N, C-alpha and C positions, 0 to 999 in steps of 0.2 A: 503495500501501498506506500503510498507514496506520499509525503506529508502535507501540509494543508500551507501555506507562505500567509506568514501577519497581516499583509492589502487586501489580501485573496478574506480572510478570516474581515479585516476591517470595512471589505464590501459587501459582505453578505451581511453585517452588521447592519448597516446604513440601511441595506433595502430590504431588513426587516424590519426597519424604524419607519421607513417612509409610507413600508403598505399598513402599519397598524397607524402613522395617522392621515394614511387616505380612508380609511378605514370608519377610521374618528369623526371625518371632514363630513363622511356619506351620512354617520348616522346625525348627530349634534345639527348640519347646519341645514340642511334642506326644511320646506314649511314652514305657512305663515307661523306657526305653534311650536318651532324649534325651540328645544332646552334654550340656546344659546340667544335666542329673542329675549324669551321670558328671565332670561337673567341680567341683559340688557335692558330690559324693560326697568327691572326691581332696583339696578340701578340710577338711573334715569330717575323717576318716582323719589326714591331715597334725595336723591342729592336736589330733587326739586321741595318737598317739604324740609329740609333740612335749610335752605338757602333763606326760605322763606321763615325757617324760625330764627334764623340769627341777622334778618333784618328789622322786625320787629326792634321795637324802644324799648 
């Protein structure tokens, strides 16, 4: 059996990482009510309430 070089191992790790990130993007990004959109909306809502509260005299 031929030993695997470090550059080949690094290439495999990069490919696996890319695959996992692509799958996560497919799961989280699409859709009108996606988890990412819900998170962004929650942060925006919290920021709006926070800035309103600190603007009070």
